C-alpha positions in Angstrom: -64.5 22.0 49.2 -63.7 23.4 46.0 -64.5 26.4 44.3 -65.5 26.9 41.1 -65.1 30.3 39.1 -67.3 30.5 35.9 -65.9 33.7 34.1 -68.9 35.3 32.0 -69.3 38.6 30.0 -71.9 39.7 32.5 -71.5 38.3 35.7 -68.7 36.0 38.1 -69.9 32.7 39.3 -68.4 31.6 41.9 -70.1 27.8 43.8 -68.5 26.1 46.5 -68.5 22.2 46.2 -67.9 19.9 49.1 -67.1 16.3 47.1 -70.7 16.3 45.1 -73.0 18.6 46.7 -73.0 22.5 46.0 -72.8 24.7 49.6 -73.3 28.0 48.0 -72.6 30.3 45.2 -72.5 34.1 44.6 -72.5 36.4 41.9 -69.9 39.4 41.1 -70.2 41.4 38.5 -67.4 41.0 35.3 -65.4 44.3 35.2 -61.9 43.8 33.0 -60.6 46.8 34.3 -60.9 45.0 38.2 -57.5 43.7 39.1 -56.3 40.8 41.1 -56.0 42.2 44.4 -59.5 43.9 44.0 -61.1 40.4 43.0 -59.0 38.7 45.9 -59.9 40.4 48.7 -63.4 40.4 47.6 -63.8 36.4 47.3 -62.0 36.3 50.5 -64.6 38.5 52.3 -67.2 36.3 50.7 -65.8 33.4 51.9 -65.1 35.0 55.6 -68.7 35.7 55.6 -69.9 32.6 54.7 -67.6 31.3 57.7 -65.2 29.4 54.9 -61.4 29.9 55.4 -59.4 30.1 52.6 -57.4 27.7 53.4 -60.3 25.3 53.4 -60.2 25.4 49.9 -58.4 22.3 48.5 -58.5 23.4 44.4 -60.0 25.4 42.3 -61.0 24.8 38.4 -61.9 27.6 36.2 -64.0 28.5 33.0 -63.7 31.7 31.2 -65.1 33.4 28.3 -63.1 36.5 28.9 -59.8 36.2 27.8 -58.0 39.2 29.9 -60.1 38.0 33.3 -58.7 34.5 33.0 -55.2 35.7 33.4 -56.2 38.2 36.3 -57.8 35.0 38.0 -54.9 32.7 37.7 -53.2 35.0 39.5 -55.1 35.4 41.7 -55.5 31.8 43.1 -52.2 31.6 43.7 -51.7 34.8 45.9 -54.8 34.7 47.6 -55.5 31.1 47.3 -52.3 29.4 47.1 -53.4 26.9 44.4 -52.4 26.8 41.0 -55.8 26.7 39.7 -57.3 24.0 36.9 -58.8 26.2 33.9 -61.2 24.4 31.2 -59.7 24.5 27.6 -55.6 24.3 29.5 -55.8 21.4 31.1 -58.5 19.4 31.7 -60.6 16.1 30.8 -64.2 16.5 29.4 -64.5 12.4 28.2 -66.6 13.6 25.8 -65.9 13.8 21.8 -66.5 17.3 20.4 -67.3 17.4 16.8 -66.6 21.0 16.1 -64.4 22.2 13.2 -61.9 23.4 15.9 -62.6 22.4 19.1 -60.4 25.3 20.9 -63.3 27.6 19.3 -65.9 26.3 21.9 -66.4 28.4 25.3 -65.8 26.9 28.7 -69.6 27.1 29.8 -70.8 25.6 26.7 -68.6 22.4 27.1 -69.2 22.8 30.8 -73.0 22.8 30.2 -72.7 19.8 27.8 -70.5 17.6 30.1 -73.0 18.1 32.5 -76.5 17.5 30.1 -74.5 13.9 29.3 -74.6 13.0 33.5 -77.1 14.2 34.7 -80.2 14.2 31.3 -81.6 11.9 28.7 -79.8 12.0 25.3 -80.0 13.8 22.6 -80.1 17.4 24.5 -80.1 21.0 23.7 -78.8 23.3 26.3 -80.4 27.3 25.4 -78.2 29.4 27.8 -80.0 32.6 27.8 -77.5 35.2 29.1 -75.5 37.7 27.2 -75.7 35.7 24.4 -78.3 33.5 23.8 -76.3 29.8 22.9 -77.8 26.4 21.9 -75.6 23.2 22.4 -76.6 19.8 21.6 -75.4 16.6 22.4 -76.1 13.6 20.1 -77.9 10.2 21.6 -73.9 8.9 21.4 -73.2 11.8 23.7 -71.3 13.4 21.1 -70.9 17.6 21.3 -72.3 18.4 17.8 -72.0 22.5 18.6 -75.1 24.6 18.1 -76.1 27.9 17.9 -75.5 31.9 18.8 -77.7 34.8 18.9 -77.3 38.3 21.3 -79.2 38.1 24.2 -82.4 40.2 24.9 -80.1 42.8 26.9 -78.1 43.7 23.7 -80.7 43.9 21.8 -82.6 46.2 24.2 -79.5 48.0 24.6 -78.6 48.6 21.1 -83.1 49.7 20.5 -82.3 52.8 23.2 -78.6 53.4 21.8 -79.3 53.8 18.4 -83.2 55.5 18.7 -83.5 59.1 20.1 -86.6 58.3 21.9 -86.9 54.6 22.3 -86.7 54.2 26.5 -85.1 51.2 28.3 -88.0 48.4 29.5 -88.0 45.8 32.4 -88.3 42.4 31.3 -92.0 40.3 32.1 -94.2 38.9 30.8 -96.2 41.2 27.9 -99.9 41.8 29.1 -100.9 41.7 25.1 -98.6 41.0 22.0 -100.3 44.6 21.3 -98.9 47.1 23.2 -100.7 50.2 24.2 -98.0 52.2 25.3 -94.6 52.8 23.8 -92.9 50.7 26.5 -95.4 47.6 26.4 -94.5 47.7 22.7 -90.9 47.5 23.1 -91.7 45.1 25.7 -93.9 42.8 23.6 -91.3 43.2 20.2 -88.4 41.6 23.0 -90.4 39.3 24.9 -92.2 37.4 22.0 -89.8 38.2 19.4 -87.1 36.1 21.8 -89.0 33.4 22.6 -89.8 32.9 18.5 -86.7 32.8 18.8 -85.4 30.4 20.5 -88.6 28.3 19.5 -87.7 28.3 16.0 -83.9 27.1 16.3 -84.7 24.6 18.7 -87.7 23.5 16.3 -84.4 23.7 13.1 -82.2 22.0 15.7 -84.8 19.0 16.2 -85.8 18.8 12.3 -81.9 18.5 11.5 -81.0 15.8 14.5 -84.4 13.6 13.5 -86.1 13.6 16.7 -89.1 14.8 18.1 -89.2 17.2 21.3 -90.5 14.2 23.1 -87.6 12.1 22.7 -85.2 15.0 23.3 -84.2 16.7 27.0 -84.2 20.2 26.3 -82.8 22.7 28.8 -82.9 26.0 29.7 -80.5 28.3 31.8 -79.5 31.9 32.1 -80.8 35.2 33.3 -84.0 35.2 31.4 -84.5 31.0 31.0 -87.7 31.6 33.6 -89.2 34.3 32.0 -88.8 32.5 28.2 -89.2 29.2 29.2 -92.7 30.1 30.5 -93.8 30.9 27.3 -91.7 28.4 25.1 -93.6 25.6 23.2 -90.0 22.8 24.2 -88.3 23.7 26.6 -88.8 21.2 29.7 -86.4 22.1 32.5 -84.8 24.5 33.7 -81.6 24.1 35.4 -79.6 27.1 37.1 -76.7 25.3 38.3 -75.9 23.4 35.2 -72.5 25.5 34.3 -71.1 24.8 37.9 -71.9 21.2 37.7 -70.7 20.3 34.3 -67.3 22.3 35.7 -67.1 20.2 39.1 -67.2 17.0 37.0 -64.5 18.2 34.6 -63.1 18.5 37.4 -63.2 15.5 38.5 -63.0 13.8 35.2 -59.6 15.4 35.0 -58.1 14.8 38.2 -58.8 11.0 37.8 -56.8 11.3 34.8 -53.7 12.8 36.7 
């Protein structure tokens, strides 16, 4: 069994794979103050609850956008799992040309997402990952990572509105009854949800224009915490793939092991 650890800004996602089949996945809160022992004991407990011994783990791959926690998890893997983990960006192969000016700037999650797009979707393809940040990643018809766009996520916008104003409350995100809010909560929800649907669709539209392709010729995929909500209202997103980052990391693991 392979343990995949995807360290994001909000959550750490764990996935257990047996060959190419996902057995299960779990989410932990991302906390930079947590020690390797705290994460190690938590992961041991999760695996034990599923009837999986740490001795069943044959290898580990880590992808991280939080540098401090990447080091924490590397130490945790050595102490609790007795494995030196593969780390995306340090010792991995993707088989994918990266057309970024500085490929080292591309986050591990964006690389993994793009590798999975090449494997499982018709190209060209655009992936929109709606988490702490909203990232847009573009893969060409030749299977090249072209780059993309990054915008603040809905939670960041909501928190900024709450923290910088004295009377505006936090709201739950769901489809507004109307664009014309009749209460302050409804007005905020309308502004955030419709605003972000517009942001997502406008950026997709511009990417399609810059690629010189139509939406009918392009795979447009959503993932991340708000993908269900935004995708329901988007004119462009046709697929939702919640496991695309884990799957991409699994594929990178396989490519790296084959080349070793």
